[in-house]
C-alpha positions in Angstrom: -11.0 3.2 14.1 -8.5 5.8 15.1 -6.2 3.1 16.4 -6.4 1.3 13.1 -5.5 4.4 11.1 -2.6 5.4 13.3 -1.3 1.9 13.9 0.5 1.6 10.6 2.3 5.0 10.8 3.4 4.1 14.3 4.7 0.8 13.2 6.7 2.4 10.4 8.2 4.9 12.8 9.2 2.3 15.3 11.0 0.3 12.5 12.6 3.3 10.8 16.2 2.0 11.2 15.2 -1.3 9.6 13.4 0.4 6.8 16.4 2.6 6.0 18.8 -0.3 6.1 16.6 -2.4 3.8 16.0 0.5 1.4 19.8 1.2 1.2 20.5 -2.5 0.6 17.6 -2.7 -2.0 19.1 0.2 -3.9 22.6 -1.3 -3.9 21.6 -4.8 -4.9 19.0 -3.8 -7.6 21.6 -3.6 -10.3 24.2 -5.9 -8.8 25.9 -8.1 -11.3 25.6 -5.6 -14.2 28.7 -3.9 -15.6 27.3 -0.4 -15.1 25.8 -1.1 -11.7 23.5 1.7 -10.3 24.3 3.8 -13.4 21.3 2.0 -15.0 19.0 3.7 -12.5 19.9 7.0 -14.2 20.3 5.9 -17.8 16.7 5.1 -18.6 15.2 8.4 -17.2 17.9 10.4 -19.1 17.1 8.6 -22.4 13.4 9.2 -21.9 13.9 12.9 -21.4 16.1 13.1 -24.5 13.6 11.2 -26.6 10.7 13.5 -25.5 12.8 16.6 -26.0 13.9 15.7 -29.5 10.5 14.6 -30.6 8.4 17.5 -29.1 10.8 20.4 -29.3 13.4 19.7 -32.0 11.5 17.6 -34.6 7.8 18.7 -34.4 8.4 22.0 -32.7 5.3 21.4 -30.6 6.8 22.2 -27.2 4.8 25.4 -26.7 5.5 26.6 -23.1 5.7 30.4 -23.7 9.0 32.0 -22.7 10.0 29.0 -20.7 12.5 26.6 -22.4 10.8 23.4 -23.2 13.6 21.2 -22.0 13.4 22.8 -18.5 9.6 22.6 -18.5 9.8 18.9 -19.4 12.5 18.0 -16.9 10.9 19.9 -14.0 7.6 18.0 -14.6 8.9 14.6 -15.4 11.3 14.3 -12.4 8.4 13.8 -9.9 6.7 11.5 -12.4 9.8 9.3 -12.5 9.7 9.0 -8.7 6.0 8.3 -8.6 6.0 5.6 -11.3 9.2 3.9 -10.1 7.9 3.9 -6.5 4.4 2.6 -7.5 5.7 -0.3 -9.6 8.4 -1.2 -7.1 6.1 -0.9 -4.1 3.4 -3.0 -5.8 5.8 -5.9 -6.3 7.5 -5.5 -2.9 5.8 -8.5 -1.2 6.4 -10.7 -4.2 10.1 -9.8 -4.4 10.6 -10.2 -0.6 8.3 -13.3 -0.3 10.9 -15.0 1.8 10.6 -12.3 4.5 6.8 -12.4 4.3 6.8 -16.0 5.4 8.8 -15.1 8.5 6.4 -14.9 11.4 8.3 -12.3 13.4 9.0 -10.0 10.4 7.0 -6.7 10.1 5.9 -7.1 6.5 4.3 -3.6 6.6 7.7 -2.1 6.1 8.3 -3.7 2.7 6.3 -1.4 0.5 7.9 1.7 2.0 11.3 0.2 1.5 10.8 0.3 -2.3 9.6 3.9 -2.2 12.7 5.1 -0.2 14.9 3.1 -2.7 13.3 5.1 -5.6 13.7 8.3 -3.6 17.5 8.0 -3.6 17.4 8.3 -7.4 14.9 11.1 -7.1 17.2 13.2 -5.0 19.8 13.2 -7.9 17.3 14.2 -10.6 15.8 16.9 -8.4 19.2 18.4 -8.0 19.7 18.1 -11.7 16.4 19.9 -12.4 17.4 22.8 -10.1 20.9 23.0 -11.7 19.3 23.1 -15.2 16.9 25.8 -14.1 19.9 27.8 -12.9 21.6 27.3 -16.3 18.6 29.0 -17.9 18.5 31.9 -15.4 16.0 30.5 -12.9 18.1 30.6 -9.8 17.3 28.8 -6.6 15.4 30.8 -4.0 13.3 30.3 -0.9 10.6 28.9 -3.1 12.9 26.1 -4.2 12.7 24.6 -0.7 9.0 23.8 -1.5 10.3 20.8 -3.4 10.6 19.1 0.0 6.9 19.7 0.6 5.9 18.3 -2.8 8.3 15.4 -2.4 6.4 14.5 0.8 3.1 14.9 -1.1 4.4 12.3 -3.6 5.7 10.0 -1.0 2.5 9.9 1.1 0.3 9.6 -2.0 2.2 6.7 -3.5 2.5 5.0 -0.1 -1.2 4.9 0.2 -1.5 3.5 -3.3 1.1 0.8 -2.8 -0.4 -0.5 0.4 -3.5 -1.4 -1.6 -1.7 -2.6 -4.7 1.0 -4.6 -3.0 -1.7 -6.5 -1.1 -4.0 -7.1 -4.0 -1.2 -8.2 -6.4 -0.4 -11.2 -4.1 -3.8 -12.6 -5.1 -4.2 -11.0 -8.6 -0.8 -11.0 -10.4 -2.1 -9.3 -13.5 -2.4 -6.0 -11.5 1.2 -5.2 -12.3 0.5 -5.2 -16.1 -2.7 -3.1 -15.5 -0.7 -0.5 -13.6 1.8 -0.3 -16.4 -1.0 0.5 -18.8 -2.6 3.0 -16.5 0.8 4.8 -16.1 1.1 5.0 -19.9 -2.3 6.7 -20.1 -1.8 8.9 -17.0 1.4 10.4 -18.1 -0.4 12.0 -21.0 -3.2 13.2 -18.7 -0.6 15.0 -16.5 0.9 18.3 -17.8 4.4 17.0 -18.2 4.9 17.6 -21.9 2.1 20.1 -22.5 1.0 23.4 -21.1 -2.6 23.1 -19.9 -3.5 26.7 -20.0 -2.3 27.0 -23.7 -3.9 23.7 -25.0 -7.2 23.6 -23.0 -9.6 26.5 -23.1 -12.6 24.7 -21.5 -12.4 25.3 -17.8 -14.5 22.3 -16.9 -12.1 20.0 -18.7 -9.2 21.6 -17.0 -10.7 21.2 -13.6 -11.5 17.6 -14.4 -7.8 17.0 -15.3 -6.8 18.6 -12.0 -8.6 15.8 -10.1 -5.5 13.8 -10.9 -3.3 14.2 -7.8 -0.1 14.1 -9.9 -1.3 17.3 -11.6 -0.9 19.1 -8.3 2.5 17.6 -7.7 3.9 18.2 -11.1 2.7 21.8 -11.1 4.2 22.2 -7.7 7.6 21.2 -8.8 7.4 23.8 -11.6 6.2 26.4 -9.2 9.3 25.7 -7.0 11.9 25.6 -9.7 10.7 27.9 -12.4 7.6 30.0 -11.6 8.6 30.9 -8.0 5.1 30.6 -6.7 4.3 29.6 -3.2 2.2 26.5 -2.5 -0.2 28.6 -0.4 -1.4 30.3 -3.6 -3.1 27.0 -4.5 -4.5 26.2 -1.0 -7.9 25.0 -2.3 -6.1 22.7 -4.7 -3.8 21.5 -1.9 -6.8 20.9 0.4 -8.4 18.6 -2.2 -5.1 16.8 -2.7 -4.6 16.0 1.0 -8.2 15.0 1.6 -8.0 12.6 -1.4 -4.6 11.3 -0.2 -5.9 10.8 3.3 -8.9 8.8 2.1 -6.6 6.8 -0.2 -4.1 6.1 2.6 -6.8 5.0 4.9 -8.3 2.7 2.3 -4.9 1.3 1.3 -3.9 0.5 4.9 -7.3 -1.1 5.5 -6.9 -3.4 2.5 -3.4 -4.3 3.5 -4.3 -5.1 7.1 -7.3 -7.2 6.0 -5.3 -9.2 3.5 -1.9 -9.6 5.2 -3.0 -12.6 7.3 -3.3 -14.6 4.0 0.0 -13.4 2.4 2.2 -16.3 3.8 -0.3 -18.9 2.6 -0.6 -17.6 -0.9 3.1 -16.8 -1.4 
């Protein structure tokens, strides 16, 4: 059992150069042929932020975040969400997109989902830097706590990797899964404190704790702790323990599903 759980991480580590090369190529070719090129990777997230900011803060004046500027609260929370959603959707469709590699007997197909996640991470680096810069513009200067973003980025990476190993394997046999994930993401974004302040809108502690079962709740709050609140991750050690236990279970389940189904990928694709 231990060998099965550690086999996939060892395989990814052994093929790290191939993974990086494929991820870099995926990022470059994703927008090849369009006039603006990779600029499109940044246009949609920026427009999304502007729309939410205008609607919630400037039009309806409903962006209640205390003394914190709403636009900074929004950006610091939505940046990890962009990474998560892009990596989940890209990783889910990795085997379908690279079906010609799946059919090659000697190719390590287990590297394909992580390639999409790393490709999405390239854009995430830019937006994280922008969030830190925006925080500095409002007087929230970078500090030692800012380095915690690396920890929370790893949290997001491992969490979404466990998910996509399951979803990328299942979608080969059930293509409707991509559309289902799109719907779930539309619901989940409102259940995550990205555009609203949980402590100000929810007074029932049971409901609040229920919402915290969403692993992205921990990650989004962690980004804000790093950029704005200057709070160490160790202050939420119980919350963090829950996150890593849930993520470990999810990762083990995802890799199990992937390994059980991968022998049939070439036949179906």
